[in-house]
VOGU-3710 file (C-alpha; in Angstrom, 3 decimals, decimal comma):
1> msryiclflf> 95,276/79,407/75,807  96,291/82,053/78,291  99,908/81,430/77,446  99,407/82,382/73,845  97,336/85,533/74,739  100,226/86,451/76,926  102,786/86,049/74,239  100,582/88,000/71,745  100,233/90,993/73,869  103,932/90,850/74,824
11> qllfitspvf> 104,807/91,069/71,087  102,501/93,923/70,490  104,240/95,963/73,069  107,547/95,723/71,285  106,729/95,763/67,625  104,740/98,891/67,633  106,103/102,059/66,213  105,882/105,336/68,160  103,019/107,561/67,213  104,148/110,487/65,037
21> ahngairgav> 102,435/113,504/63,713  101,591/113,186/60,022  100,468/116,831/60,142  100,745/118,996/63,296  100,348/118,349/67,078  99,446/120,077/70,311  101,296/119,314/73,592  100,260/120,929/76,790  100,671/120,778/80,613  97,875/121,670/83,086
31> ydqqtnqpla> 98,643/122,602/86,589  96,970/123,667/89,822  97,181/127,649/90,082  97,456/127,421/93,880  99,994/124,562/94,338  101,550/124,558/90,982  101,291/120,867/91,012  100,349/118,892/87,676  96,629/118,083/87,507  96,274/114,470/86,462
41> gasvllqdgs> 93,020/113,403/84,977  91,910/116,832/83,633  89,533/116,540/80,614  90,825/118,016/77,348  88,625/118,192/74,179  88,751/119,706/70,883  85,733/121,786/70,445  84,895/120,403/67,142  84,350/117,009/69,109  86,765/115,043/66,935
51> kgtttdefgv> 89,330/114,114/69,743  89,352/114,028/73,525  91,947/112,842/76,246  92,974/113,440/79,871  96,108/114,532/81,330  98,607/112,119/82,587  100,488/112,097/85,914  102,502/115,070/84,912  99,532/116,950/83,791  100,448/116,700/80,158
61> ftfkdlaagn> 98,234/116,009/77,134  98,932/115,504/73,427  96,776/115,707/70,324  98,518/114,369/67,208  97,877/114,149/63,407  96,075/117,568/63,495  95,213/119,491/60,255  97,170/122,891/60,033  95,049/125,756/61,233  93,437/127,038/64,273
71> htikisflgy> 92,070/124,533/66,848  89,961/125,441/70,039  90,475/123,344/72,988  88,558/123,054/76,248  90,384/122,119/79,384  88,152/121,196/82,489  88,656/119,535/85,858  86,332/118,926/88,570  86,344/121,686/91,162  88,139/124,094/88,773
81> esllrevevk> 87,256/126,808/86,270  87,205/125,664/82,608  89,604/127,151/79,947  89,146/127,683/76,335  92,314/128,192/74,372  92,790/128,667/70,615  96,103/127,140/69,430  97,540/127,605/65,979  98,836/124,341/64,607  101,358/124,071/61,705
91> dgevasltlq> 102,458/121,131/59,519  105,248/119,189/61,029  105,281/121,029/64,280  104,320/120,719/67,702  102,447/123,575/69,396  103,255/123,745/73,218  101,390/125,538/75,933  101,266/125,669/79,751  97,921/126,154/81,536  96,909/126,783/85,182
101> lapaslslse> 93,372/126,233/86,414  91,958/128,123/89,168  89,768/126,471/91,814  85,983/126,979/91,501  82,708/125,637/92,755  81,803/122,164/91,661  79,796/121,670/88,399  78,929/118,259/86,956  78,923/119,884/83,643  82,722/119,651/83,820
111> vavtggmpgs> 82,660/115,784/84,314  84,076/113,856/81,328  82,570/110,520/80,465  85,111/109,425/77,752  88,835/110,061/77,315  91,889/108,995/79,072  93,098/105,414/79,679  90,621/103,389/77,647  90,691/100,468/79,999  90,356/102,567/83,131
121> ssgstigavd> 87,287/102,041/85,492  84,412/104,622/85,470  84,703/104,512/89,362  87,345/107,234/89,234  84,694/109,634/87,713  82,102/108,871/90,440  84,706/108,966/93,059  86,016/112,356/91,918  82,520/113,723/92,316  81,664/112,194/95,648
131> iklrptrsaq> 84,985/113,205/97,445  84,307/116,782/96,549  80,690/116,632/98,037  80,578/114,219/100,812  81,881/115,147/104,307  84,146/112,212/105,711  85,088/111,545/109,344  87,301/108,667/108,785  88,905/106,410/106,128  85,960/103,893/106,809
141> dmlrmvpglf> 83,520/106,728/105,604  85,612/107,019/102,381  85,082/103,343/101,743  81,319/104,120/101,740  81,884/106,102/98,581  82,022/103,171/96,511  78,431/102,531/95,253  77,007/99,568/96,960  79,732/99,096/99,587  78,524/98,765/103,198
151> iaqhagggka> 80,809/98,352/106,367  80,107/97,088/109,843  82,147/97,435/113,164  81,828/94,495/115,442  84,690/94,534/117,850  85,524/98,086/119,017  86,572/100,901/116,987  90,085/99,746/116,486  89,330/96,532/114,681  89,158/96,549/110,831
161> eqiflrgfdi> 85,589/96,863/109,637  83,585/94,022/108,065  82,945/94,852/104,236  79,868/94,025/102,115  79,841/94,543/98,355  78,176/92,924/95,352  76,630/90,140/97,247  79,836/89,340/99,297  80,260/89,274/102,991  83,890/90,108/102,413
171> dhgtdinlsv> 84,756/89,753/106,036  87,690/92,050/106,598  88,949/92,153/102,999  88,976/88,665/101,439  87,372/89,757/98,124  88,357/93,375/97,807  91,795/94,682/96,887  92,605/97,959/98,920  95,653/100,141/98,579  96,905/103,675/99,759
181> dgmpvnmvsh> 99,477/105,356/97,412  100,010/101,950/95,681  100,968/100,105/99,086  98,720/97,117/99,929  96,284/97,300/102,788  95,221/93,596/102,723  97,295/91,410/104,903  97,848/87,906/103,611  97,806/84,961/106,218  96,667/87,276/108,838
191> ahgqgysdlh> 96,229/86,021/112,339  92,423/87,188/112,472  91,582/86,265/108,800  92,752/86,248/105,063  93,013/89,611/103,611  92,526/91,582/106,844  92,376/95,302/105,851  92,837/97,862/108,456  92,563/101,431/107,040  92,718/103,381/110,244
201> flipetvdki> 96,295/104,454/109,582  94,924/106,704/106,802  94,099/110,258/107,769  90,875/111,357/105,635  91,954/114,865/105,225  95,029/113,763/103,313  93,185/111,832/100,623  93,142/113,666/97,393  91,528/110,897/95,100  89,680/107,600/95,253
211> dfgkgpyyad> 89,708/105,192/92,430  87,596/102,112/92,432  86,397/99,448/90,005  84,182/96,346/90,593  84,929/92,888/89,324  88,183/91,236/88,202  88,677/93,146/84,997  91,969/94,979/85,681  95,320/93,574/84,727  97,234/95,699/87,261
221> kgdfttagyv> 95,087/94,408/90,162  95,859/91,056/91,496  95,137/89,168/94,674  91,904/89,732/96,300  90,322/91,664/93,271  87,208/89,589/92,850  84,341/91,756/93,950  86,604/94,913/93,081  89,287/97,155/94,313  89,546/100,545/95,944
231> gfqtrnalkn> 92,763/102,636/95,730  93,315/105,797/97,778  95,829/108,424/96,767  97,049/111,218/99,229  97,759/114,723/98,421  101,149/115,785/96,984  100,642/119,294/98,220  98,568/121,355/100,684  96,565/124,416/99,500  96,513/125,694/103,031
241> nlvkleagqf> 97,605/124,617/106,649  94,915/123,232/108,777  94,298/122,856/112,645  91,007/120,865/113,388  89,322/120,249/116,533  86,150/117,884/117,118  84,085/117,062/120,126  80,949/114,897/120,548  78,857/112,781/122,548  80,256/109,553/124,318
251> dtyravamld> 83,578/111,338/125,412  84,632/111,562/121,711  87,482/113,875/120,654  89,434/114,349/117,715  92,341/116,705/116,657  93,990/117,023/113,187  96,880/119,282/112,022  98,324/119,561/108,589  101,388/121,852/108,045  103,240/122,922/104,958
261> llgdkargrn> 107,022/122,549/105,544  108,644/124,258/102,439  106,746/127,340/101,780  106,031/129,335/98,556  109,708/129,662/97,295  110,012/125,914/97,067  106,570/125,533/95,665  107,687/127,733/92,891  110,582/125,252/92,300  108,012/122,452/92,143
271> qnayiaseyl> 108,933/121,138/95,433  106,248/120,390/98,381  106,391/118,738/101,648  103,873/118,471/104,439  103,216/116,757/107,701  99,810/115,735/109,081  98,695/114,146/112,457  95,564/112,843/113,980  94,538/111,953/117,544  91,181/110,562/118,228
281> fsngyfqspq> 89,721/109,254/121,681  86,146/107,879/122,369  84,658/105,775/125,156  81,725/104,951/122,666  78,108/104,401/123,345  78,514/101,105/125,086  77,914/100,577/128,875  81,628/99,486/129,218  83,846/102,343/128,051  85,964/101,600/124,934
291> qfnrlnlfgk> 88,770/103,721/125,937  89,551/103,878/121,997  92,475/105,905/121,157  94,290/106,336/117,739  97,456/108,244/116,850  98,541/108,949/113,266  101,486/110,614/111,896  102,070/111,285/108,168  104,620/113,085/106,064  104,997/113,473/102,302
301> yshyldgnkl> 107,672/115,062/99,944  107,007/115,664/96,301  109,504/117,010/93,614  108,426/117,544/90,032  111,845/117,577/88,409  113,052/118,764/84,888  109,477/118,544/83,548  109,774/114,839/83,216  110,278/113,253/86,602  107,954/113,107/89,577
311> lnvsfstfss> 109,261/111,990/92,907  107,070/111,142/95,856  108,355/110,047/99,239  106,173/109,441/102,362  106,499/108,008/105,813  103,743/107,337/108,353  103,141/105,641/111,641  100,096/104,678/113,474  99,072/102,989/116,676  95,687/102,206/118,375
321> kwdasgqipg> 94,322/100,642/121,535  90,702/99,744/122,448  88,387/97,799/124,684  85,209/96,105/123,187  81,922/94,523/124,053  81,860/92,304/121,112  78,788/90,548/119,733  75,945/89,851/122,051  73,139/87,169/121,947  69,693/88,366/121,385
331> ravtggmisr> 68,334/86,224/124,184  70,573/87,924/126,720  68,781/91,276/125,769  65,236/90,089/125,469  65,649/88,192/128,810  66,878/91,368/130,531  70,229/90,088/131,498  72,040/92,896/129,721  70,823/96,062/127,773  71,440/96,272/123,835
341> fgaiddtegg> 74,587/98,168/124,772  75,799/95,884/127,263  78,304/92,935/127,205  78,858/89,388/128,132  82,589/89,554/128,121  83,758/93,210/128,330  87,471/92,320/128,520  87,501/92,033/124,745  89,707/94,604/122,659  93,136/95,011/121,245
351> strrsnanik> 95,935/96,965/119,948  97,733/97,505/116,581  100,556/99,413/115,003  101,440/100,092/111,442  104,488/102,257/110,074  105,039/102,677/106,275  107,936/104,008/104,076  107,081/104,560/100,350  109,055/105,978/97,501  107,774/106,384/93,831
361> llqvlpdggt> 109,573/107,786/90,894  107,619/108,534/87,769  109,586/109,560/84,671  109,095/110,208/80,986  111,781/108,233/78,907  113,458/109,449/75,618  111,392/107,206/73,603  108,168/108,868/74,935  107,339/106,154/77,249  106,423/106,533/80,974
371> lenqlyfiry> 108,337/104,538/83,478  107,144/104,076/87,158  109,055/102,471/89,934  107,961/101,994/93,565  109,554/100,580/96,659  107,780/100,303/100,034  108,323/98,771/103,547  105,727/98,144/106,202  106,067/97,149/109,799  102,894/95,860/111,297
381> dfelysnftf> 101,935/94,440/114,744  98,504/93,188/115,775  96,796/91,773/118,917  93,185/91,094/119,308  91,102/89,474/122,023  87,730/88,051/121,229  84,790/85,914/122,616  82,150/84,719/120,221  80,779/81,730/121,956  81,179/82,703/125,702
391> flndpvngdq> 81,141/79,407/127,596  80,367/76,827/124,840  83,773/75,136/124,712  85,173/75,919/128,230  82,448/76,196/130,930  85,010/77,271/133,517  87,366/79,926/131,844  85,148/80,730/128,941  86,036/80,826/125,248  87,955/84,169/124,833
401> irqkegrnif> 90,835/83,984/122,443  93,888/85,869/121,676  95,056/86,380/118,047  98,407/88,080/117,633  101,113/88,550/115,022  104,189/90,875/113,880  105,281/91,293/110,205  107,491/92,893/107,816  106,363/93,538/104,253  108,729/94,351/101,500
411> gyqgsylreg> 107,476/95,287/98,056  108,591/96,612/94,753  106,321/97,484/91,825  107,019/98,940/88,293  105,472/99,612/85,081  106,036/100,908/81,477  103,525/102,825/79,433  104,050/103,601/75,792  101,731/104,907/72,931  102,285/103,551/69,524
421> vvmgkrllsr> 100,792/102,629/66,283  100,194/99,221/64,826  98,566/98,526/61,509  97,684/102,158/61,421  95,728/102,043/64,664  96,507/103,896/67,922  97,831/101,394/70,596  98,326/102,278/74,250  100,558/99,507/75,784  101,384/98,935/79,461
431> agagvrydev> 103,463/96,272/81,181  104,339/95,838/84,681  105,953/93,601/87,337  106,437/93,407/90,975  107,066/91,367/94,084  105,616/91,379/97,710  107,278/89,499/100,450  105,573/89,000/103,835  107,614/87,821/106,669  105,189/87,022/109,638
441> qnselsrtrg> 106,542/86,297/113,047  104,769/84,408/115,863  101,374/84,118/114,371  99,432/82,933/117,372  95,810/81,684/118,397  95,458/81,265/122,205  92,825/80,465/124,793  92,672/83,437/127,232  90,476/84,695/130,108  90,465/88,302/131,010
451> rrfttapvsf> 93,327/88,637/128,412  95,467/86,106/130,289  96,432/82,724/129,168  94,439/79,695/130,225  95,961/76,894/127,910  98,833/76,516/125,513  98,464/78,056/122,105  95,915/76,434/119,715  98,193/77,367/116,902  101,577/79,137/116,709
461> gdidqtnaya> 104,184/79,511/113,862  106,029/81,651/111,323  104,894/82,410/107,887  106,874/83,521/104,848  104,725/84,359/101,808  106,020/85,839/98,571  103,916/86,960/95,483  105,678/87,746/92,312  103,583/89,068/89,398  103,822/90,411/85,832
471> fieenlllss> 101,063/91,790/83,543  100,637/93,184/80,061  97,685/95,296/78,890  96,921/96,657/75,389  94,430/99,255/74,437  93,831/99,217/70,658  91,668/101,994/69,090  89,871/100,019/66,464  87,821/102,918/64,970  86,367/106,058/66,086
481> gltlnggvrv> 85,246/105,720/69,654  85,692/101,962/69,637  88,472/100,504/71,824  89,593/96,927/72,658  91,361/96,354/75,918  93,118/93,077/76,445  95,512/92,081/79,202  97,019/89,110/80,967  98,358/88,863/84,599  100,428/85,973/85,866
491> dafnfvyadg> 100,913/85,577/89,681  103,222/83,289/91,267  103,135/82,438/95,189  105,490/80,758/97,390  104,030/79,689/100,851  106,168/78,613/103,665  104,921/77,746/107,196  106,980/76,744/110,190  104,542/75,221/112,784  105,889/76,211/116,183
501> ldslfrrqgv> 103,789/73,622/117,944  105,754/70,888/115,951  108,592/69,576/118,141  110,775/69,660/114,907  109,635/73,160/114,048  109,872/72,042/110,317  109,487/74,514/107,489  107,262/73,324/104,777  106,585/75,159/101,548  104,288/75,021/98,545
511> tratvspkln> 104,637/77,184/95,292  101,808/77,595/92,797  100,921/80,011/90,116  97,839/81,353/88,256  97,020/83,213/85,052  94,247/85,819/84,879  93,310/87,008/81,458  91,122/90,236/80,797  89,294/91,377/77,803  87,114/94,522/77,641
521> lfydpsprlr> 85,427/96,526/75,046  84,616/100,276/75,172  82,459/102,143/72,570  82,214/106,030/72,790  79,774/107,168/70,221  79,730/110,680/71,649  81,593/112,632/74,532  78,469/112,047/76,528  78,083/108,274/76,347  80,210/105,182/77,003
531> lfvntgmgfh> 79,109/101,663/76,282  81,347/98,845/77,822  81,681/95,025/78,079  84,003/93,829/80,744  85,245/90,215/81,006  87,953/88,750/83,029  89,277/86,215/85,489  90,587/86,987/89,035  91,375/85,209/92,184  92,197/85,395/95,908
541> sndtrvvvpq> 94,772/83,559/97,684  94,206/81,462/100,719  95,923/81,407/103,997  99,432/79,674/104,208  98,154/77,578/107,126  95,575/76,139/104,731  97,906/75,919/101,617  100,636/73,799/103,358  98,261/71,152/104,868  96,297/70,963/101,654
551> ngeqilpray> 99,552/70,367/99,667  98,722/73,300/97,465  95,435/71,995/95,999  92,690/74,442/95,130  94,631/77,201/96,937  94,119/80,004/94,362  90,420/79,739/93,596  89,425/81,535/90,422  86,692/84,232/89,900  85,007/84,617/86,540
561> gadvgvvfkp> 83,184/87,881/85,945  81,390/89,778/83,143  79,820/93,344/83,253  77,619/95,116/80,496  76,984/98,674/81,200  76,589/102,249/80,184  78,178/105,509/81,514  75,767/108,448/80,306  75,322/112,209/80,595  71,830/112,935/78,960
571> fprlllttal> 72,214/116,422/80,253  75,206/118,523/81,354  74,531/118,158/85,032  73,188/114,501/85,082  75,483/111,445/85,213  74,275/107,982/85,050  76,223/104,697/85,512  74,482/101,302/85,204  75,621/97,728/84,765  74,348/94,209/84,650
581> wrldldqefv> 76,837/91,779/85,920  77,720/88,295/86,980  80,473/86,600/89,102  81,182/83,038/89,582  83,680/81,735/92,272  85,477/78,247/92,246  85,764/76,121/95,333  87,859/77,584/97,923  89,413/76,626/101,287  89,265/79,272/103,975
591> yvgdegivep> 91,265/79,333/107,229  88,922/80,328/110,070  91,215/82,282/112,411  88,751/82,476/115,304  88,993/78,622/115,598  92,371/77,810/113,943  90,689/75,244/111,416  90,203/74,821/107,839  86,570/75,347/106,551  85,908/74,251/102,944
601> ggktrrygad> 83,370/76,307/100,830  81,781/75,279/97,460  81,296/76,985/94,184  79,103/80,258/94,126  77,378/82,408/91,784  76,333/86,103/91,988  74,462/88,233/89,477  72,778/91,553/89,752  72,366/95,177/88,681  73,961/98,440/89,685
611> lsvryqllnw> 72,666/101,958/89,099  74,401/105,148/90,292  72,939/108,793/89,592  74,546/111,983/90,165  72,374/115,098/89,436  73,111/118,832/90,007  69,689/120,154/90,629  70,791/123,857/91,184  74,017/125,649/91,103  74,307/124,878/94,864
621> lyadvdlnyt> 72,236/121,733/95,245  73,409/118,274/94,272  71,500/114,785/94,611  73,016/111,316/94,387  71,603/107,864/94,707  73,223/104,335/94,312  70,887/101,204/93,804  72,442/97,761/93,867  70,734/94,574/93,549  72,316/91,104/93,897
631> rpralgeerg> 71,134/87,472/93,859  73,810/85,433/95,445  73,718/81,608/95,606  75,824/78,590/96,399  76,072/76,077/93,523  75,426/72,381/93,953  73,193/72,785/96,801  69,521/72,031/96,880  67,236/74,901/96,230  66,098/76,628/99,384
641> sdyiplaptf> 69,393/75,555/101,073  71,580/77,475/98,692  71,687/80,868/100,309  74,999/82,594/101,107  74,944/83,642/104,692  75,043/87,586/105,384  75,351/88,129/101,580  73,464/91,485/100,812  70,853/91,297/98,195  69,636/94,934/97,878
651> tsigglsyrl> 71,332/98,214/99,148  71,023/101,821/98,520  72,862/104,876/99,534  71,902/108,476/98,630  71,274/112,032/99,610  71,346/115,764/99,158  74,365/118,082/99,362  74,454/121,751/99,128  77,019/124,435/98,996  75,885/128,160/99,225
661> ksglngslry> 77,852/131,108/98,431  77,402/132,392/102,061  79,575/129,654/103,350  76,797/127,254/104,380  77,284/123,688/103,139  76,335/120,277/104,100  74,367/117,230/103,391  71,436/114,995/104,439  72,185/111,264/103,609  70,573/107,949/103,964
671> rylsdrpane> 71,876/104,316/104,054  69,494/101,311/103,409  70,508/97,673/103,753  67,639/95,096/103,239  66,954/91,997/105,326  69,400/89,132/104,316  69,845/85,480/105,038  71,941/84,635/108,142  72,244/80,905/107,275  72,136/78,655/104,249
681> gnsvvaegyf> 68,323/77,793/104,646  67,249/81,427/105,410  65,548/80,336/108,380  67,476/82,992/110,318  67,425/86,548/109,039  69,842/89,367/109,731  67,767/92,364/110,009  68,266/95,323/107,689  68,216/99,149/108,417  67,366/102,548/107,177
691> ladavvnytr> 69,512/105,422/108,595  69,735/109,097/108,180  72,896/111,354/108,763  73,236/115,140/108,498  76,019/117,561/108,309  75,896/121,353/108,489  79,065/123,582/108,014  79,750/127,301/107,819  82,931/127,828/105,628  84,924/130,918/105,492
701> pryelgisve> 88,414/131,604/104,132  90,113/131,393/107,513  87,792/129,039/109,473  84,909/126,410/109,346  82,318/125,630/111,969  80,543/122,288/111,648  78,036/119,974/113,235  77,487/116,431/112,138  74,851/113,913/113,349  74,728/110,180/112,707
711> nltnaswrea> 71,484/108,274/113,054  69,367/111,538/112,946  66,183/109,550/113,893  67,851/107,603/116,669  66,849/104,263/115,073  67,457/101,072/117,048  69,517/98,843/114,620  71,994/96,032/114,484  75,404/96,937/112,780  76,988/93,422/112,576
721> qfdtgsrlqh> 75,042/90,210/112,782  76,007/86,431/112,967  74,071/83,403/113,237  76,284/81,738/116,106  76,085/78,952/118,565  76,905/80,116/122,067  76,345/79,118/125,753  75,778/81,565/128,612  77,414/80,762/132,022  74,167/79,688/133,523
731> easpvseihf> 72,937/77,711/130,657  72,951/73,951/130,494  73,164/73,710/126,665  74,046/75,901/123,733  71,608/78,122/121,672  72,182/79,031/118,125  70,645/82,673/117,200  71,563/85,990/116,022  74,512/87,644/117,803  74,933/91,335/117,067
741> tpgtpffara> 76,686/94,656/117,835  74,317/97,443/118,273  74,449/100,188/115,720  75,245/103,853/116,715  72,520/105,659/118,305  71,929/109,519/117,775  75,468/110,737/117,650  76,235/114,448/117,432  79,580/116,090/116,905  80,934/119,664/116,536
751> slsyff> 84,011/120,794/114,907  86,277/123,803/114,427  88,759/124,256/111,683  91,295/127,020/111,089  93,029/127,518/107,793  96,282/129,453/107,419
//
């Protein structure tokens, strides 16, 4: 069936005729007044309410088939002053105009509910609001902007965070697709776990946009897109240079610099280039100093050529080292053996490095279609020392392990977008294809003590994994305000593993493919209301070290999802987004990197409800709240033994943000995660928590002073929790109980920023 759907959509892409103007048309381009960069995603509406759209990547918008006469259009973009422009339209002619928007204070009345790519996620709207209001200290803070997404750090500041979303314990990225400027963050067949996603290479001050969507409904999103996706986009240009210094408790220091390289003359020729750097050091709040240090360097060049080409080239490099105290057993704390900030094995920790080269060219073709091509290369190195069970398996040396790998990633992706007409209806067609090749050298799991070898490696080998894909997506405007979005994605995988512990060092390979259809319906009865129904299938791949031993059986488990929801602006300053949803997953086989074994899992089902509210109470005061409820269950298990360990059931994030004309700005925010089962029978519970954070800044044109406080009430909380069996050195037998990393205590930091 999926094969015929794919063929039908492919034919639609090429039989459509270009849209033409039966009467007259308006074509315009919208730019940032300061940087002269095109503003993608600006809302453009005809004042009579008959048509609405958003600008593309070139800042361009088009209205076609307009009656002759004067038409008034409104152009708005979050964080900019709105413009009203009257345009005279003549029969058979295209009226052209160029517009520049000036920065202004944030107003939710400028947020558009409808318009733009019909199949796009409403998450880009919420993300645009939140990135303007919420102060961020790291890329991990930016992940928290996804409503319902929580993170936990459990092995020092340098390890990728554990992620929770929509009733999933995603571990480090198994069920969420993460990208930066189109480059993948998820690491397939990673030494520590499938989908491992380390965002520490991203400097938060360079981020311009965050796009996210929940569920497997997006044809251009592939592997790991089950619970959803998050895409970060960095700035193409700086509005000003920046030097920022931070200092806080626990020997925490951070420095950031962002410098424009080409100046105003090049900007006038639509060229921009800048470099950014970040250095962070912290000993952390643990008794054993973390000695966590991170260095980031990033550079980007952007050139808007001939009005129809946009070239972006970026390079970055990142390195990090840290020590860690790891997860500790509750009995060691209650028994007085250690404090809650102590350690059983304080020689845990690790190091990691990542370098990226990325080039993207977007161009408008003579037929009016838009072609995008992207090439990227990633070099990645990883080494991690962990100890989860202490002396359970080896009473003499202990159970510390080392996980290590080095990899090269080569990637290409391209897409073609064209607007046309079929049977008198407007059709927006998009097709794309790409390939990603991971070359992993010396993927290793070894037993160690104090970061020194004790035995031969448990697993060791080389991995080659290739993912080639193609997708087709059609958006058909059926009637006024009603749009049908359909798409099909095909992914083909080749998994090859050379086992270094095999005396013959044989290379074994498996090839498999999967098809993921999508079907979504959008209805916009007014510019303030969108109703939607999303349905689709997605998947996440399993580790190559699982695929080869299983002979390719059940290696691409499917996800089946459906959302029914509303995006609504009942008042100009109030934005509501809500959805009822369900997501089923097939059986999967997961490589447990901590033990080097294959652990089977059964079918699961999750359903729930999401509600997001953004409200501008006053010109200077904003409120937001996200409420997320989920019921996660394993299928085929007896009732009462069907809980999914660590799956969140209720979460909420919210707060107040303020921006005064005097320069004072900041926020008071909370995070709430309810208690949740830690095992299948719910006999062990992972404790929930409620935390409050605060930020106060004083911002002037040339400088900014700031103070931020995490855990304002100094609550005692557990950040990461696992029901684990372990044995301490003096114990005769193992004990199974909650092991945890303590959450941040009261943590204050001060910052000074200089703009020039």
